[in-house]
C-alpha positions as CSV (number, residue, x, y, z in Angstrom):
1,M,0.0,0.0,0.0
2,S,1.1,3.6,-0.6
3,I,-0.4,7.0,-0.8
4,T,0.9,10.3,-2.3
5,L,1.2,13.5,-0.4
6,D,-1.1,15.1,-3.1
7,E,-3.8,12.6,-2.3
8,L,-3.8,13.3,1.4
9,V,-3.8,17.1,0.8
10,T,-6.8,16.8,-1.6
11,R,-8.7,14.7,0.8
12,L,-8.0,17.2,3.6
13,Q,-9.2,20.1,1.4
14,E,-12.4,18.1,0.7
15,D,-12.9,17.5,4.4
16,V,-12.2,21.0,5.5
17,S,-12.8,23.7,2.8
18,A,-10.8,26.9,3.0
19,V,-12.7,30.1,4.0
20,D,-11.4,33.4,2.7
21,G,-8.1,31.8,1.7
22,V,-7.5,30.0,5.0
23,P,-6.0,27.5,5.2
24,T,-3.7,28.3,2.2
25,E,-2.4,25.6,-0.1
26,E,1.0,25.6,1.7
27,S,-0.8,25.3,5.0
28,Y,-2.7,22.2,3.9
29,I,0.6,20.6,2.9
30,R,2.3,21.5,6.1
31,M,-0.7,20.2,8.2
32,V,-0.6,16.8,6.5
33,K,3.2,16.5,7.0
34,E,2.9,17.5,10.6
35,A,0.1,15.0,11.1
36,V,2.2,12.2,9.6
37,R,5.1,13.1,11.9
38,D,2.8,13.2,15.0
39,F,1.2,9.8,14.0
40,S,4.7,8.4,13.5
41,R,5.7,9.4,17.0
42,R,2.5,7.9,18.5
43,C,2.2,4.8,16.4
44,G,5.6,4.1,14.8
45,R,6.3,0.5,13.8
46,V,9.2,-1.6,15.1
47,K,11.6,-2.6,12.3
48,R,15.0,-4.2,12.0
49,A,18.1,-3.0,10.2
50,T,21.8,-3.7,10.2
51,I,24.8,-1.4,10.8
52,N,27.9,-2.6,9.0
53,I,30.7,-1.6,11.3
54,I,34.0,-0.9,9.6
55,S,37.3,-0.7,11.6
56,G,38.4,2.9,12.1
57,T,34.9,4.4,11.4
58,A,32.9,5.7,14.4
59,T,29.8,7.3,12.8
60,Y,27.1,5.5,10.7
61,T,23.8,6.6,9.2
62,L,20.7,4.9,10.5
63,A,17.7,3.8,8.5
64,D,15.9,6.7,6.7
65,D,12.7,6.1,8.7
66,F,14.5,5.9,12.0
67,L,12.8,7.6,15.0
68,K,14.1,5.9,18.1
69,M,16.4,3.0,19.0
70,V,14.6,0.1,20.6
71,T,17.4,-2.4,21.0
72,L,21.1,-2.5,20.1
73,I,23.0,-5.1,22.0
74,N,26.2,-3.6,23.4
75,L,29.4,-5.6,22.8
76,T,31.1,-6.8,25.9
77,A,34.7,-8.2,26.2
78,H,36.2,-10.7,28.5
79,D,40.0,-10.7,28.9
80,G,40.3,-8.4,25.8
81,I,38.1,-10.6,23.5
82,I,34.6,-10.1,22.2
83,N,32.9,-13.3,21.4
84,S,30.6,-12.3,18.5
85,P,28.4,-14.4,16.2
86,Q,31.0,-13.7,13.5
87,G,34.0,-14.8,15.4
88,L,36.4,-13.6,18.2
89,I,37.4,-10.0,18.1
90,P,40.5,-8.8,20.1
91,V,40.1,-5.4,21.8
92,S,41.8,-3.6,24.7
93,E,41.6,-5.1,28.2
94,N,39.5,-2.2,29.5
95,F,37.1,-2.2,26.5
96,C,33.7,-0.6,27.3
97,E,31.5,0.6,24.4
98,E,29.1,3.5,24.4
99,H,27.1,5.2,21.6
100,T,25.2,8.4,20.9
101,I,22.5,9.1,18.4
102,D,22.0,12.5,16.8
103,N,20.1,13.6,13.7
104,G,19.8,10.1,12.3
105,Q,23.4,9.0,12.9
106,I,24.9,6.8,15.5
107,T,28.5,7.3,16.8
108,F,30.4,4.6,18.8
109,Y,32.9,5.3,21.5
110,P,35.7,4.2,21.3
111,T,36.0,4.1,17.5
112,P,35.6,0.5,16.5
113,T,38.7,-1.5,15.7
114,Y,36.7,-4.4,14.3
115,T,34.6,-5.1,11.3
116,L,31.2,-6.5,12.1
117,A,27.5,-6.5,11.0
118,R,25.3,-5.5,13.9
119,E,21.5,-5.8,13.9
120,Y,19.3,-3.3,15.7
121,R,15.6,-2.8,16.3
122,Y,14.1,0.7,16.0
123,K,10.9,2.7,16.0
124,A,10.1,3.7,12.4
125,G,8.0,6.5,11.1
126,W,6.3,7.1,7.8
127,I,8.5,9.1,5.4
128,L,8.2,10.6,2.0
129,T,10.0,9.1,-1.0
130,N,10.3,11.0,-4.2
131,D,10.2,9.0,-7.4
132,V,7.7,10.9,-9.6
133,Y,5.4,12.0,-6.8
134,D,6.1,12.5,-3.1
135,T,4.7,9.3,-1.7
136,Y,4.3,7.6,1.7
137,E,5.1,4.2,0.3
138,T,4.2,2.1,3.4
139,M,1.1,4.0,4.4
140,G,-2.2,2.2,3.9
141,E,-5.8,3.4,4.1
142,E,-6.1,2.8,7.8
143,E,-3.1,4.9,8.6
144,A,-4.2,7.6,6.1
145,D,-7.6,7.9,7.7
146,I,-6.0,8.5,11.1
147,V,-3.5,11.0,9.8
148,L,-6.4,13.0,8.2
149,M,-8.1,13.2,11.6
150,K,-5.1,15.0,13.0
151,A,-4.7,17.2,9.9
152,S,-8.4,18.1,10.0
153,A,-8.2,19.1,13.6
154,S,-5.3,21.5,12.6
155,A,-7.2,22.9,9.6
156,L,-10.4,23.5,11.7
157,D,-8.3,25.1,14.4
158,S,-6.8,27.5,11.8
159,L,-10.3,28.4,10.6
160,W,-11.4,29.1,14.2
161,R,-8.3,31.3,14.9
162,N,-8.9,33.2,11.7
163,S,-12.5,33.9,12.7
164,A,-11.6,35.1,16.2
165,G,-12.5,38.8,16.7
166,K,-14.7,38.8,13.6
167,G,-17.9,38.3,15.4
168,F,-20.5,41.0,15.7
169,R,-23.9,41.7,17.2
170,Y,-26.4,44.4,16.5
171,Q,-30.1,45.3,16.8
172,I,-32.3,47.3,14.5
173,G,-35.6,47.9,16.1
174,D,-37.0,44.5,17.1
175,E,-34.6,42.6,14.9
176,M,-31.4,41.2,16.6
177,V,-28.5,39.9,14.5
178,D,-26.0,37.9,16.6
179,K,-22.8,36.6,15.0
180,S,-20.7,36.9,18.2
181,G,-20.2,33.2,18.2
182,I,-18.8,32.9,14.7
183,G,-16.2,30.3,14.5
184,D,-17.4,28.3,17.5
185,D,-18.5,25.5,15.3
186,H,-14.9,25.2,13.9
187,K,-13.5,25.0,17.5
188,K,-16.0,22.3,18.4
189,R,-15.2,20.3,15.3
190,S,-11.5,20.7,15.8
191,D,-11.7,19.4,19.4
192,K,-13.8,16.5,18.3
193,A,-11.3,15.6,15.5
194,E,-8.4,15.8,17.9
195,S,-10.1,13.6,20.4
196,G,-11.1,11.1,17.7
197,Y,-7.5,11.1,16.5
198,V,-6.1,10.3,19.9
199,T,-8.6,7.5,20.4
200,A,-7.8,6.1,16.9
201,C,-4.1,6.1,17.7
202,D,-4.7,4.1,20.9
203,Q,-6.8,1.6,19.0
204,Y,-4.3,1.3,16.2
205,N,-1.5,0.6,18.7
206,G,-3.7,-2.0,20.5
207,N,-4.8,-3.7,17.3
208,T,-1.3,-4.0,15.8
209,S,0.8,-4.5,19.0
210,R,3.2,-1.8,17.7
211,M,3.2,0.3,20.9
212,L,6.7,0.8,22.3
């Protein structure tokens, strides 16, 4: 399954129509991307990948859809020897490995003096790939529906904020015109969409056992 960014934006525009140019085209795109990022943080999948360690190289790029490390077994040495699945690796007597992760890269301390393939498990998000169209290649309809709940909440919130201060109330003779609550419906719909989104995320995690 896959879905393009354009498809998601079009569906959002159909669900929440712009009023007086709000949201803008750029805002719709931003809201969809932000919704996908939020959904990824809440409901990211656990995936596996491999780091091919090369002697003398400390820093390596993690998977493109990497969000958070779940497990990476630290190497331990006994009497200056690491007993790995790929053989015995000689290291210093006081060998103690640490690592840091920053901006999609992992750095090992001390710099490895061995060559070894190391598997890790990580929390993965949904990311855009660009072939002909910007596409979320691993996103299905279930995920897209949940993402659109979050994006709709954002779009409705922007409509509410844009209408703030535009309300009015006046009376001519016996006739009363009250538009002081203009935009309140957008706020109510935004809150409902946000609440529905959070519930859908909880159900998604429960149904798929992907909660970390």
